[in-house]
Structures are given as C-alpha cells and as structure tokens.
N, C-alpha and C positions, 0 to 999 in steps of 0.2 A: 823371482816373484812366484809364489805358489799358485798353482792352477785352481781356479774356482770350481769346486766339485758340487756346488749346490745344484740339485736337479731342477730341470726346467718344469714349470708348472703348466698343466693343461689349460686351454682357453676357458676361463671362468664363465664368461657371458654365454658362450655357446653351450657349455655344460648345463648352465641353469635353464636355458631355453629348452634344451633337449630333455631335461628332467621334468619340467612342467608339461611339455607336450606329451611325454610317455605317460605321466600320471593322469592327465586329463583324458587322453584317448582311451587308456585302459579302463578308467572309471566309467566313461560313457558306454564303452563296448560291453563290459560285463554288467553294468547297472541295467541297461536296457536290452540285454541279449534276447529276452523273450519277444521283443518287438521287431527285431531285424528281419526275421523270416516272414512275418505278416506284412511288413512294409515292402519288402522286396518282392513278394508275391503280388501285391497290389500294383507296384510299379511295372512289373513284368506283364500284367494283364492290360495295362494302359499302353506301354511301349516297351517292346523287347530291347530296342537299342538303348533306351535310357536305363533300363535294368542292367544291361551289360556294362554300361559306363559306371554305374554306381558300384557294381561288383568289382570292377577293375580298380576303382578308386579305393575301396575298402582293402583290397588285396595290396595295394601299393603302400598304404599308410600303416597297416597292422604290424609290419615287420619292426618298425621303430620301437613299438612297445613289447616286442617279443611274443606276440599273440600268434599261436600256431595256425598255419594256413588250413589245417585240418578242420578247424572250427567253421571257416567260411565254406569249405567244401560240403560238409555235413548240412549246412544251412541251405546250400544251393542245389543239391542233388535233386530234390523234389521239384525244383523250379525250371532248371535249364537242362537241355539234352546233353548227353555225355561229351560228345566231341567239342561243341562250342565251350562247355564248361571247362574242359581240360586246356583249350587254347587260351581262354580268358584267365584262368588260374596261372598259367605260365607267364602271360604278359604281366600280370600283377606281381608275380615273384621277380621277374627281370627288372621291373621298375623299382620295386622295394630293395632288392639286393644292390643294385647300382647306386641307389640313393644313400643307402647305409654305408656302402663302401666309401663314397665321396665324403659323406658327412663324418664318418669316423676319422678319416685322414685329416679333416679340417680341425679336429678337436686338439690336435697336437699331443695326443696320448702316447704315440710311438716314441717320441723323444724322451718323454717323461718316464715311460717304462724302461727304455733302454738305459737310462741313467740309474734308475732305481733298482732294477733286476736285470742287470746286464747279462749274467750267465744264463738264466732261464730263457730270456728273450732271444739270445744268440742260438740256442739249441732249437727253439720253436721255429725261428726264421729259417734255420738251415733246413729243417724238415719240410716246411712249407714250400720254400723256394726250390727244393730239389724235385719235388713231384706235387705241385699244388693241385693240379686237376684231379688226380686219383684221391687225394686226401679230402678235397672239398666234395667230390662226388660221393664218397663213402659217408662222410659226415652228413650230407644233405639227404641221403637215402635212409639213414637210420632214424626211426621215428621217436627215439628216446632222447635225442639231443636237439635243441632248437637250431634250425639252419641259420637263423638271423644272427646268432652268436658268432658263427664262423665268418659271416659278412663283416661284422665289427672287427674281428681279429685281422682279417685280410686287409681291411681298409686301413687299420692302424699300422700294419707292417708293410703296406704298399706292395703286396703281392701282385704279380701280373694280372691286370684286370681281365683281359680276354680269357686267360686260363682259369681264373676264379669264376667268372660268369659261366663259362662252359661247364665247369664242374657242378655249379648250382643247378643249371637247367637240366643237366642229365640226371643227377641224383633226384632232385625234386620232381622232374618229369615222370621218372619211373615210379616213385612212390605214389604220386598224385594220380597217375593213371590207374594204379591198382585200387586206390580209394574210390575213385570216381566210377570206374566201370563195375567193380565189385558192389559198390553201394547201389548203383542204378539197377543192377540185376537183382540184388536183394529186395530193393523196393518194388520192382515189378513182380517178383515172386510173392511178396507179402500182399500185394494188391490182388493178385489172382486168387490166393488162398483165403484172405479175409475180406476182400472187396466184394466177393460173390454174395456173401450173406447180406452185406449192406445193399447191394443192387437188388436182391430178391425182396428185401424189406421195402425198399423204395418202390419196386414194381408192384407190391401188394397194396400200396396206398392208392385209392381210387383217384382217377383224374376228373377234376371238375368239368373239363371240356367234354370228356367222353360221356359223363353222366348226363350233362345238359343235352347232348346230341341224342342220347337214347331215350330220355324220359321227358324233356322239356321243349325241345326245339320245334316239334310238330305244332305246338300251340303258340308259343311265344315268338316264333319267327314270322307269323302271319299278321296282317294288319286287321285287327278287329277291336272295335271300341269297347267290347266287353272283356277283352283279355289284354293285360299290359304287355307291351312289346319288350324285347330284350333290352333295348336302350333305356327303357324306364326302370327295369330291374337293376340295371347297372348303376343307378343313382341311389339305390337303397342300401342301408347298412346291411352287411352280411348277417349279423345277429337277427335282424328283422325277418330276413328270408328264411333262416333256420326256424324261427318261431312259427312262421306260416306253414312250413313243411311239417313241423312237429304237431302242431295243434291248431292250425289255422285253416285258411281256405284251401290250401293245397294238401290237406291231410290224406284225402282219398287217393290222390295221385302218388304221394310219397310213401304209401303203405308198402310198395314194392321195393323201396330203397332202404338200405341199412343206414345206421346213424353216420358212419364215416362218409357214405355217398352224399347224404344230405349236407354235411359240413363242407365237403369238397365243392359241390355245385354252388352253395351259398358263397363261399370264398371266391370261386371263379366269377360269379356274377357281381356280387356286392362290393361295397367299399369297406374301408377299415374304420369308418366313423362309428361312434357309439350310438346305440339305438335308444333314443330318449323317450320312445313311446308316442302315443297320440298327443297333439297339442292341447293346451288347456281349453281351447274353443271347442273341442269335440265333446266336452263333458257338459251336463246340464248344470245350470247355476241358478240360484234363487228359488229352488224348489226342494222339498223334502217328501219323503214317502210316508203317508199317514199309516196308522196302525190298521185301518180298515182296508188298506189296499189302494185307496184313491190318492190322487195327487192334490196337495193343497199348497198354496203359496206360503212362503216363509213370512 
C-alpha cells in the first residue's frame, strides 16, 4: 500500500484567529499612533505603576503583529526614566517572545513545512539546533530584521526554549539599551539647547501673582468699604478687570503697568466668565434726551 504523501495542513482555526488579531492590533496601533504618547503621558501623570503596566501590555502584544519594539521605545523615552524603561521593555519582550514561541508551535506549521519543504527545513533546523543562542542573539541585535520573526521560526521548529529566550534577551537587551540610553541623552541635550529659549520666554511673561503683590495688594487686601476686597475681585470676569485697568476706575494705578501685566493680574484675580456688562436695570428707561438738553418723559 502506497504511503500517503499528502502534507499535513496547519490548524485553520488558530491561523484565522491569529490573522484577525494581527490585522486588528496593527490597525489600531498605527491608526491611533498619534494618541498613544499623549494617553500614556496622562496615565503616567496619574499613576506611574498603571503606566508601567500599560507599557508592558503593549510590549507583550505588539510582537504578534510584528510591530518593532523600537516604536514603543521612542514613544516612552520622554515619559519613563532610562533604567525602568529598559527593564519594562525586556519584560515585554520576554512575554511576547515566549507567547509567540508557544503559539507558533500550536499552529502545526512545523509538520506542514517539513512535508512541503523538507530539504530547506532540514538545513535550517540543523543550523539553528547546532548553535541557537548565537544565531538568535545576532538576529535579535540586528535592527534591520524583526526579532519576532525568529520567534515564530524557533517556535515552529521547536528549538530549545531556554537557549532561544536567552538569545532574544541578550540581543534585544543590547540594542534596546543603546536605543534607550542614547535616546535619553539626546533628549536631555535637546532640552538643554532648545529648552532654554522656551524657559526664558516663559520667564519673560509677567506673573499675575507678582503684579498683584506689587501694585494691588496694598489696597485690596485691607478691609475698607470704599475698596473691593480681593475676594470680591475674584468673583468678577477677568475681561471686566482688564477694562477697569485700561479705561476705568483703576486707570491711574494701572498707568505704571504695561499691557501684559494688566492682563496677567486680571487673569490671576478674575474668572473665565464672559463680561456681559452692566445689567439692564443700570440704564435709564422711559426717558429721552430733548434737543434743548432737558429731560422729558417719553
């Protein structure tokens, strides 16, 4: 009886689930890539531990879609310190690599490829099994090839898991350390070179609190029925305070203040509400001004 040479088929359901997951994750990642940095920064401001967990989760999942870990590193360099970032990156890489290794083996692709391409698979298996750690390390270190691809290959060929994972961590650890520490130093250098101008510009902006202390506090901090207290000013719209400083009751005092100082102290004291002006009850009603200058009833 002739031997059945029909090649084994890979697991269709798992292949379908994997393809859908890869497509969905890659779409969401690249479609909303501009939001990841902002969202992660906001999370880090609220809780560093939650931000760490989110970063590790992204690092663990991105490998299935062959998204380079470099993308996450560039995203996280301005957010996390270098040493925690390197540790978190390696944790994500370890989880991702181990998951891909196990998942690739469950797809039954190895048996299929061995039957379909026996000669090529035999040579590749021989090279990997002879020195898997060195090959995986070199592959992981080179930035031009995706490390996750070798994870799929090693999982399909059932290469020694410990030697495979050691190679991934050594290779990825070296290249990621270069990315992280070099990127952090470049970021610090850029902040020192270009951040000084921004700091000077910010320092040049007048402080409303300082302007108030120098020009206003002497009168508005005392209790006097003729002078509104600061608590009363804080209930007024900032635009109304500016108007009083520009052309109102406080014009004489504000003459020593420039325009930016007036706006700064008004924003410091007042609210963001719109200045609607005096109420209708403040205006005369039912009377008109006669031509001769007298008042006559309408």
